[in-house]
N, C-alpha and C positions, 0 to 999 in steps of 0.2 A: 779802423776801416773794416769793410765787409769781409774780406778774406780772413783777417785775423779773428773776427767775431765768429765766423763759421768754423774756423779751426778750434776755437775754444769750446764751441757748442759740441763739436765732435768728441773732444776730450771728455767733456762732462757726460755726454751720452754713453761713451765707451766705459767710463767709470761706473755709471749707474748699471749698465748692462752687465759689466764684469762683476759688480757686487751681487747682482741678482743671481747670476750663474753660479758664483762661488757659494752663495747661501743655499741655493737649491741643491748643488752638488754635495755640500757638506751634510745637508739634511738627509739626502738619499743614502750617502755612505754610512752615516750614523745609524739610520734605521736598519740598513742591511747588516751592519756590524752587530748592533744590539739584538737583532733577530737571530743571527747565527749563534751568539753567545747563549741566548735563552734556549735555542734549539738544542745546543750541546748539553745544557744543564738538564733539560727534560730527558734527553736521550740517556745520559749517564745516570740520572737519578732513577729512571724507570728500570734500566738494566741492573742497577744495584739492588733495587727492591726485589727483583727476581731471584737474587742470591740469598736473601734473608731466610732464616728458619721460621718455623711456625710460631715459635715462642715470641718472636718480635711482633707478630700480628696479634698474639694473645694479649700482650701488654699494652698495645695501642689500638685504637679503633681504626677501621678501614678508612673512615672519613678523614682522620688525621693525616694519613699518608696521601690521600687525594688532595687535601688542602695544601700540603707542603709542595706537591708537584704541580699545582695549578695556581692557587691564589698567591702563595709566597713568591713563586717564580715570576708571576705577572707583576708584582710590586718591584722586583728587580728590573724587569723590562721597562716599566714606566720611568724609573729613575735613570736608566741608561739612555732611553730614547728622548725623554723630555728634559731631564735635568742636566745631563752632561754638557750639552752645547751651551746652556745658560751659564753653567759653572765656569767653563773655559772662557766664554765671551766676557763674563763679568770680571774674571781675574785679569785678562788682558787689558780690559778697559781701565781697571783700577791701577795697573802698573803704568799705563800711558799717562793717566791724569796725575799720578804721583810724581812722575818725572817732571811734568810741567810745573807742579807745585814746588818742587825742589829748585827748579830754575828761577821761579819767582821769588821765593824766600825760604831759606833753609830753617831759620828759627820758627817761623809759623808752621812749616811742615812738621817739625818735631812736636809742636804743640798739638797739631791734629793727630799725629801718630801715637801720642802718649796714651790715648784711650784704647788703642788696638789691643794691648795685652789684657786689659780689663774685659774687652769684648770676647777675646779668645777664651778666657777663664769662664765667663758666663755661658758662652757657646758650648763648652765642654760639659758644664753642669746640666744645662737645660737639655743638651743633646742626649745625655744618658737617660734622663727622665722620658724624653720623647721615644727613644728606642725601647725602653722598658714598657711604656704604655702601649706601643704598637705590637710588641711581642705578646703581651697579654691579649690584645685584640685578635691577633692571628691564632692564638690558641683557642679562643672562643669560636673563631670562624671554623676551625677544625672540628670542634664539638658540634657546631651547627650542621656542618657537612655530614658528619656521622649520623646525626639525628635524621636528616633528610634521606640519606642513603638507606638507613634501616627501615624507615617508614614506607618508602616507595617499594623496597624489596619485599616487605611483608604486608603489602596492601591487601592481599587476599585474606590473610589471617585477620587483619584489622577489621575488614568489612564482614567477615564471617561471624566474628564475635561481637560486632557492633561496638567497637572501641574507638570510633572516629573522634569523639569528643575528648576522651582521655588522652589519645595521641596528640590531638591539637593542643590540649592544655600543657602537655609535656614539652611540645615544640615551642609553645608560647613562652614558657619559662626560660628556655635556652636562648630563644631569639631576643627576649627582653634583656637578658644578661649581656648578650653580645652587643646589643644596641647601646647599653649603658657604658660598657668599656670602650666601644668605638667612639662615642661622643667624648668620653674622657680623654682618649688619645688625641682626637682632633683639637680639643680645647687646649691641651698641653702644647700641641704644635702651634696653634694660633697665638698663644701667649708669647711665643718667641719674637714675633714681629713687633708688637708694641714695645717690648723691652729694647730691641735694637733701635727703634725710632726715638725712644727717650735718650739712649746713649748718643745717637746721632745729633739730636737737638742740643744736648749738653756740650758736645764737642764743638758744634758751630758757635754756640754762645761763648765758649772759651776762646775760640779763634777771634771772634769779634772783639771780646774784651781785651785780650792780649795785643791783638793787632791795632786796635784803637789807641791803646796806651802808647804803643810804639810809634804810631803815626803822629800823635800829639807831641811827643818828645823829640822826634827825629827832625833833623835838618834836611834840606834838599840833597845835601851831599851824602847823607846816611841812607837814603833810598827807600824809606818806608812811607809811601804817600797814601792818600785816601784812594786814589785810583788803583794803586797796586793792591791795597787791602780789598777793594771791591772785586777786583779780578780774582784774588785768591779765594774769597768767599764763594764765588761762582764755581771755581775749580773744586773747592771742598764739597760743594753740593753734588757736583758731577762724580766725585770720588765715592761718596756714600750711597749714591743711587744704585750702582752695581752691587754694593755691599748688601743693600736691602734685597736685591734680586737673588744674591747668593744665599741669603738667609731663608728665603722661600724654598729654594732648591735644597738647602740643608735639611729641612724638615722631611722633604721627600726622600732624601738619601738615608736619613735615620730610619724611616719606615721600611725602606728597601733593605737596610742592614738587618733589621729585625727579621724580615723574611729570609734573608740569606743565612742568618744564624740557624734558623729552624731547618733550612735545607741542608746546611752543613752537618747539623746533628743527625739528619737522616743518612747522609753519606758516611758519617762516622760509625753508624751502627754496624756491628759485626755479627755474622750468623753464629748461632750457638752450635750448630752441627757443621763441622769442618772436615773435609777430606784430608787424610794424611798425605804428605808428599810421597811416601813410599807405599801407598795403598796398592793392594794386589788385585788383579782381574779375577772375575768369577767365571771360570770356564768349566765345561762338562759338569754342570750342576746335577747332583743326585736329589737334593731336596730334603736333607735331614736338618730339622730346625730344633734348637735347644735353647730354653731359657734357664739360666743358672743363677739362682739367688737374686733375681732382678727386683730392684726397688726404684720407684719414681714418684715425684710429686711436682705438680704444676706450680704450687706455691710452697714455700718452706713451712715446715711443721704441719702440713696437710697432705700426708702421703696418700697416693691413689693405689699404688702397688707396693707390697712388702714381701720380700723373700719368695718371689714366684719362681718355681722350678718345674719344668716338664720337658719331655723330648718327643718329637714326632718322627716317625720313620717315613722314608720315601714311599709315595703311593698311598699313604693313609689319608682318610678323610676325618678331620678332627673338628668337632663343634665346641666352641667356648660359650658356655651358657651362664647367665647370671642376671640379676636385676639391674635396672638402670643405674648407672653410676658405679658399677662394680669394677670397671676398668677394661672392658672388652675392647672398645675402640682404641683405648690407650695402648694396649698390647700390640695391636696392628700398627699403630703410629710408630711405636718403638721398633717393630720389626722392619718397617720401611725407612727407619732412621730420619723421620720427620722431627723426632726428638731423640736425645741420647739418654741412655740409662744412667742413673746416678749411683747405683750400686749393682754389683753383679755384672753379667754380660749375656749377650745373645749371640749364638753362633749359627752359621749355615755351613753344613758339611764340615763341622769342626773348626771353622775359621770365625773369629770374632768379627761381627759385621762392621765394627769401627775400623777394621784393617782392610775392608773391601772397598773398591771404587764405588762411589755412590751411583754412577750411571749404570754400572753392571748390576748392582743390587736391585735397583728399581726397575730396570728393563726386564728383569726376570721375575717380577712380581706382577700379578694382576689383582687390582683392588676394585671391587664394586661397592661404591659408597651407599650409605643409607639414603641419602638425598642426592640423586644424580644432578650433575651440573651441566648445563648446555650453554655454549657460546652463541652469540647472535651471529650465526653463519648458516650455511646450508646443512642439511642432515648429513650429506656426504662428508663435509669437512669435520663435523663432530664425530662421525663414526671412524674416520681415518686419523683422528687427532694424534693418537699414540704411534700409529704406523702409516705415515703418509704414502709410503711406497707399496702398500698392499694393493692387490689386484681387485678388479670389480667382483670377481667370483668369491674371493676371500671376504670381501665386505658383505656380500649378500649372504654368505654362509654364516657369518657372525650375527647378522640381523635375524636369520632364521633361528639360530640357537637361542637368541633372546626373545623369540616370538614377536619380533617387531617387523619382519619383512612384509607380512601381509598388509598391515595398515599403512606402511610406508609406500608400498606399491599402489595403493588406492588413492594417494594424494595426487593432485593435478600434475605436479612436476616431479613426483617420485622423490628420489633421494636428493634432487636438486632444489627441493622446497627450502626456502629461507626461513629460519626460525627467528622469532623475536628473543629478547633476553630471557634467560632461564627456560628456554624451550617452548615458549608460547607460540 
């Protein structure tokens, strides 16, 4: 009757709407969750990079760090956002269909499940190859990022010496290598799906063969009929459909794991220069600096400094003079503990700098680099970078000392002028 029909239509409509709301809500929640996870990963990896010593950056290109904190994390996000829901939905669907199959026929269910261990072994073998291929791909992405970062940063030098074609040729070699390993990784991933399809087809064939033989031999009382076999085959196809879906997600997960491994490698890096737990403060500094038998090498068996010893008195002006590569900058880097000496020691007011708090040591040093570095910010923010609490008068006095106050004041916005990268 009409009331009953309307009631059933309301139930159907409520079910459809409920399903839509649940799917939309789960999508929103999953996107927010994966976004927060990736946010934390970027936050923690960036904070960790700030603690690393200069040696870590010497051993790896800047582009490699950038790639790990951007591309690799993005792969993890894609797997969480796009793959997780498909994986959970596929597993739940498989469990539901499997229960229905067991209700229909336990023997045929066991025949269908017999191939699952084989699939698991193949999945493990192919999965390792996929992860390894994507790891190599991500390493080349890091090299490509380094090449781009270096070329863009040095564009003025490249154009000055007319090296555009040479730089393009170098970039083309790296880009070509990355493209080849990328294609190899994708092909390895795509090979997984046909392999699973073959296993699925063989399993269905095995079910049809065994089930057909059982149906021919069975009596009505024994319960294996052609109708039951047909229904079981349909359920079997429904069982393997989410399995193929999971297979596609598995490749995505493997690529994400390759990215996660590289990110965890970054998080496992430890600074070469570490402050001692009982480090002492540097108070009432006089300024007596001594190098006592100092030796240092960036690479083993290639010493830069050997048995360097001298002492400077408070108030002295000391010049360290020598040809390029003699170790002048290295000595200042060692004094600021950007690297640690390998032999001998450096003292300030008689105290080994390895026993002094890093913050105290570096706060009491002023270093003017050979190549000044500017952040993409206002002139004011750059001038106040080391002392954000300095007054306007102190900032102006520092600018006058550096003979910069005049040209800064002539700019349309003065010290509030926004600089491009590297002070442009």
